[in-house]
C-alpha positions in Angstrom: 26.0 -6.2 0.0 28.1 -3.2 1.3 27.9 -0.3 2.8 27.3 1.6 0.1 24.8 -0.2 -1.7 21.0 1.3 -1.3 17.6 -0.6 -2.0 14.7 1.6 -3.6 11.1 1.0 -3.6 8.4 2.8 -5.1 4.7 2.1 -6.1 3.0 4.1 -8.9 -1.2 3.9 -8.6 -3.8 5.8 -9.9 -7.0 5.8 -11.5 -7.5 6.6 -15.6 -9.7 9.0 -15.4 -9.2 11.7 -18.2 -8.4 11.7 -21.8 -4.6 10.6 -22.6 -3.4 12.1 -25.6 0.2 10.5 -27.5 0.7 12.4 -30.5 -2.4 12.8 -32.6 -3.9 9.6 -30.6 -6.6 10.2 -27.7 -7.1 7.5 -25.4 -10.5 7.8 -23.7 -10.5 7.2 -20.2 -11.1 3.5 -18.8 -11.8 4.4 -15.6 -9.6 1.5 -14.5 -6.8 1.4 -11.5 -3.4 0.8 -12.1 -0.5 0.0 -9.6 3.0 -0.6 -11.2 5.9 -1.5 -8.8 9.1 -0.3 -9.5 13.2 -1.0 -7.6 16.6 -0.2 -7.9 19.8 -1.3 -6.7 22.1 2.3 -5.8 25.6 1.8 -5.5 26.7 5.0 -3.8 30.7 6.0 -4.3 32.3 9.2 -3.9 28.4 11.1 -3.3 27.4 9.5 -6.9 25.2 6.4 -8.2 25.6 3.9 -10.6 
């Protein structure tokens, strides 16, 4: 990896407290916690990512 490479890490965390509507379907609250990790390697060249 060179100087033009950046590693980004992100964590999304929350609790399903309210109804979730997807189209005509409604998923009732479960009061369950969620944690989802995400990362990406960005190759920065000339001010753009790719």
